C-alpha positions in Angstrom: 5.1 64.6 17.9 8.9 64.5 17.9 10.4 61.2 18.9 12.1 62.6 22.0 8.9 64.3 23.2 6.9 61.1 22.6 9.6 59.1 24.6 9.5 61.6 27.4 5.7 61.5 27.6 5.8 57.7 27.6 8.4 57.6 30.3 6.5 60.1 32.5 3.3 58.0 32.1 4.9 54.8 33.0 6.7 56.3 36.0 3.3 57.3 37.3 2.0 53.8 36.6 4.9 52.1 38.2 4.8 54.4 41.2 1.2 53.3 41.6 2.2 49.7 41.2 4.8 50.0 43.9 2.0 51.0 46.2 -0.2 48.2 45.0 2.2 45.3 44.3 1.9 43.7 47.8 -1.8 43.0 47.4 -3.6 39.7 47.5 -7.2 39.4 46.5 -9.0 36.1 46.6 -12.7 35.8 45.8 -14.6 32.5 45.9 -18.2 32.0 44.7 -19.9 28.9 45.9 -23.2 27.7 44.5 -25.6 25.9 46.7 -28.1 23.2 45.6 -31.1 25.6 45.9 -29.5 28.2 43.6 -28.3 30.5 46.4 -24.6 31.4 46.8 -22.0 32.3 49.3 -19.2 34.7 48.2 -16.0 34.9 50.3 -13.6 37.8 49.7 -10.1 37.9 51.3 -8.2 41.2 50.8 -4.6 41.3 52.1 -2.2 44.2 52.3 1.5 43.8 53.2 3.1 45.8 56.0 5.2 47.7 53.4 2.1 48.8 51.6 0.3 49.8 54.8 3.2 51.8 56.0 3.7 53.5 52.6 0.0 54.4 52.5 0.1 55.7 56.1 3.0 58.0 55.2 1.4 59.1 51.9 -1.7 60.5 53.6 -5.4 59.8 53.8 -6.0 59.6 50.1 -3.5 56.8 49.6 -4.0 55.1 52.9 -5.1 51.6 51.7 -6.0 50.5 55.2 -9.4 52.1 54.7 -10.3 49.3 52.2 -10.2 46.8 55.1 -12.9 48.5 57.1 -16.4 47.3 57.5 -17.7 50.3 55.7 -15.5 49.6 52.7 -16.6 46.0 52.7 -20.3 47.0 52.7 -19.6 49.4 49.8 -18.0 46.7 47.8 -20.9 44.4 48.5 -23.4 47.0 47.2 -21.5 47.0 43.9 -21.9 43.2 43.6 -25.6 43.2 42.9 -28.9 43.2 44.7 -30.1 41.2 47.7 -26.6 40.5 49.0 -26.1 40.4 52.8 -23.0 40.5 54.9 -22.8 37.2 56.8 -19.4 37.5 58.4 -16.6 40.1 58.6 -13.2 39.7 60.3 -9.8 41.6 60.2 -6.6 39.8 61.0 -2.9 40.5 61.3 -0.8 38.5 58.8 2.6 36.8 59.5 4.5 39.5 57.7 3.0 42.3 59.8 0.3 43.2 57.3 -3.5 43.0 57.6 -6.3 41.3 55.8 -10.1 41.4 55.9 -12.2 38.3 55.3 -15.8 38.9 54.4 -18.6 36.4 53.6 -21.6 37.5 51.7 -24.8 35.6 50.9 -27.4 35.9 48.2 -30.6 33.9 47.8 -30.1 33.8 44.0 -26.7 33.5 42.3 -28.1 35.4 39.3 -28.0 38.5 41.5 -24.2 38.4 41.7 -21.9 40.5 39.5 -18.2 41.1 39.8 -15.2 42.8 38.3 -14.4 41.1 35.1 -11.3 38.8 35.3 -10.6 39.1 31.6 -8.6 42.2 31.2 -7.4 41.9 27.6 -10.4 43.4 25.8 -9.6 46.6 24.0 -12.7 48.3 25.6 -12.2 46.9 29.1 -13.1 50.2 30.9 -16.6 49.9 29.3 -16.9 46.2 29.9 -15.4 45.8 33.3 -18.2 43.9 35.0 -19.5 40.3 34.6 -22.9 39.0 35.6 -23.3 35.4 36.9 -26.0 33.4 35.2 -27.4 30.0 36.3 -29.3 28.5 33.4 -30.7 25.1 32.2 -29.9 23.5 28.9 -32.9 21.9 27.1 -31.1 21.2 23.8 -27.7 19.8 23.1 -25.2 21.8 21.1 -23.5 20.2 18.2 -20.1 21.1 19.6 -20.8 19.7 23.0 -20.7 23.2 24.6 -24.2 22.6 26.0 -25.9 19.3 26.6 -29.5 18.8 27.3 -30.4 18.1 31.0 -27.4 20.0 32.5 -27.4 23.2 34.5 -24.6 25.6 33.7 -23.1 28.8 35.1 -21.5 31.4 32.9 -20.1 34.9 33.6 -21.1 37.4 30.9 -20.2 41.0 30.5 -22.8 43.3 31.9 -22.7 45.7 29.0 -22.3 45.2 25.3 -20.1 42.4 23.8 -16.5 43.3 24.4 -14.1 43.9 21.6 -11.0 41.6 21.2 -8.1 42.9 19.2 -8.9 43.1 15.5 -7.8 40.2 13.4 -5.5 40.9 10.5 -6.6 39.8 7.1 -4.5 37.5 5.1 -2.0 39.4 3.1 -2.7 42.7 4.9 0.3 44.6 6.2 1.1 44.2 9.9 -0.3 46.8 12.2 2.1 49.7 13.1 3.6 48.9 16.5 5.7 50.9 18.9 9.0 52.3 17.7 12.3 50.6 18.8 13.0 53.5 21.1 9.6 53.1 22.8 10.1 49.3 23.1 13.5 50.0 24.8 11.8 52.3 27.2 9.3 49.6 28.1 12.2 47.1 28.5 14.0 49.5 30.8 10.9 49.9 33.0 10.0 46.2 33.1 12.3 45.3 36.1 10.7 48.1 38.1 7.2 46.8 37.1 8.3 43.2 38.0 9.6 44.2 41.4 6.3 46.1 42.1 4.4 42.8 41.6 6.2 40.9 44.2 3.7 39.1 46.5 0.9 40.1 44.2 -1.9 37.5 43.9 -5.4 37.7 42.3 -7.8 34.8 42.3 -11.4 34.3 41.4 -12.9 30.8 41.9 -16.3 29.3 41.2 -17.4 26.2 43.1 -20.4 24.1 42.3 -22.4 21.9 44.7 -21.9 19.0 42.2 -18.9 17.9 40.2 -18.3 19.9 37.0 -19.3 17.6 34.1 -16.4 17.9 31.7 -13.2 19.8 31.2 -13.0 23.1 29.5 -10.4 25.9 29.4 -10.8 26.7 33.1 -10.3 23.3 34.5 -7.0 21.9 35.8 -6.6 18.1 35.9 -8.6 16.7 33.0 -10.9 13.8 33.9 -11.1 14.7 37.6 -14.4 15.2 39.5 -13.5 18.6 40.7 -16.2 21.0 41.9 -14.0 24.1 41.5 -12.9 26.2 38.5 -10.5 29.1 38.5 -11.5 32.0 36.3 -8.3 33.7 37.1 -5.4 32.7 39.4 -2.3 34.8 38.8 0.6 35.4 41.2 4.2 36.6 41.2 5.3 33.0 41.9 3.9 31.6 38.6 6.2 30.1 36.0 6.1 30.3 32.2 5.8 27.2 30.0 9.5 26.6 30.2 9.5 26.5 34.0 11.2 29.9 34.5 9.7 32.8 36.4 6.6 34.1 34.5 7.4 37.7 35.4 11.1 37.0 34.7 10.3 36.4 31.0 11.4 39.5 29.2 8.8 39.2 26.4 6.0 38.6 28.8 7.0 41.6 30.9 7.3 43.7 27.8 3.7 42.9 26.8 2.4 43.4 30.3 4.2 46.8 30.6 2.5 47.8 27.3 -0.8 46.4 28.7 -1.1 44.0 25.8 -2.5 41.2 27.9 -3.8 39.2 25.0 -0.5 39.0 23.1 0.7 35.9 21.3 3.6 35.6 23.8 1.3 35.6 26.9 -1.3 33.3 25.3 1.4 30.8 24.3 2.6 30.5 27.9 -0.8 30.3 29.6 -2.5 28.0 27.1 -1.5 24.8 28.9 -2.7 25.7 32.4 -5.4 23.0 32.6 -2.6 20.5 32.9 0.2 22.6 34.2 -0.3 23.9 37.8 2.8 26.1 37.6 1.6 28.6 34.9 -1.1 31.2 35.8 -4.8 30.7 35.1 -5.2 33.6 32.8 -7.6 33.3 29.9 -7.3 36.6 28.0 -10.7 36.6 26.3 -12.9 34.9 28.8 -13.7 31.5 27.2 -13.3 29.8 30.5 -16.3 31.5 31.9 -18.5 30.6 29.0 -20.2 27.4 30.3 -19.5 25.6 33.5 -21.8 22.5 33.4 -23.0 20.2 36.2 -26.1 18.1 37.1 -29.2 19.8 38.4 -30.0 19.3 42.1 -33.5 18.2 43.0 -34.5 21.8 43.7 -33.1 23.0 40.4 -34.6 20.1 38.5 -38.1 20.8 39.9 -37.6 24.5 39.1 -36.3 24.2 35.5 -36.8 20.7 34.2 -39.9 19.1 35.7 -42.4 18.5 32.9 -40.0 19.6 30.2 -38.8 17.8 27.1 -35.1 17.5 26.2 -33.6 17.5 22.7 -30.4 15.4 22.3 -30.5 15.4 18.5 -27.2 17.3 18.0 -25.3 15.3 20.6 -26.5 11.7 21.1 -25.9 8.2 19.9 -27.8 7.2 16.7 -30.7 7.5 16.3 -31.0 11.1 17.5 -33.3 11.6 20.4 -35.8 14.5 20.4 -38.6 15.4 22.8 -37.3 13.2 25.6 -39.0 13.7 29.0 -36.7 15.0 31.7 -36.3 12.4 34.4 -34.5 13.3 37.6 -33.1 9.8 38.1 -31.4 10.1 34.7 -30.0 13.6 34.7 -30.1 14.8 38.4 -27.5 15.1 41.1 -28.3 13.0 44.1 -25.4 14.0 46.4 -23.0 11.3 45.1 
């Protein structure tokens, strides 16, 4: 394809994307998943649209009227996609201070293993085929040599519903670099970046998991190492976030170039978000999902009786010398007693 034709097609595609972004920039979506001691869960969803977005949708016609996503019918439809045995416990619609509207819905499920949600890890190459994650609450009977799992703990993870997703291919040592966009294409993306950045004003997306007990140790999704937090953000990204230098995240030209190209696992983005456990100003954005791997905490009495009672634990790969194998599980040693 001639360069000019390719550039025109690229520009046309991104004009469509940015036009859509202008209609979706003023969106805030916050979802909180709270685990109870009996393995049940409460999911709270807050969906907010700005006045500008509501007015634009109203003028654009029924198909683009975003207000329909705030209705009870739309909430029930979203709930149906989150798995089986969920029930709507509470639903409210409010006016926001800026003249917009928001819906707040609370769902309940008797078993958190029923819950699935849109994947917060967007950087996989085959994301359209791996766009859902399933919540899993599981016991650990054997310690892992790397400390990822420790015997006697419960842990939650969020795994993709379908096959294992594909990260970008790794380049072999000495291999030529992959062919990237031409300088002219890059300049087109750079020209569109300010429009894309403006479209994301007031944008916020957040997915949080909260346990009944403190999370046992830090991992990539925890802020404040050493704290006894019960919450972990799987994603928390807004237009107010900063980069690692303290400047506006969306004002960083290289970051915006990568985002405009939908290269969300780029080296530039990763270098700026890597420090989020100890830096509250950068976004919580783990491109390839390692934060959702294992979220460990002590078993409640209910979960101990269900998963550990009468079981033996193996600490041989993560224990003081001599290694301990076939250790009876005792609630007073490994359980959570509401402290």
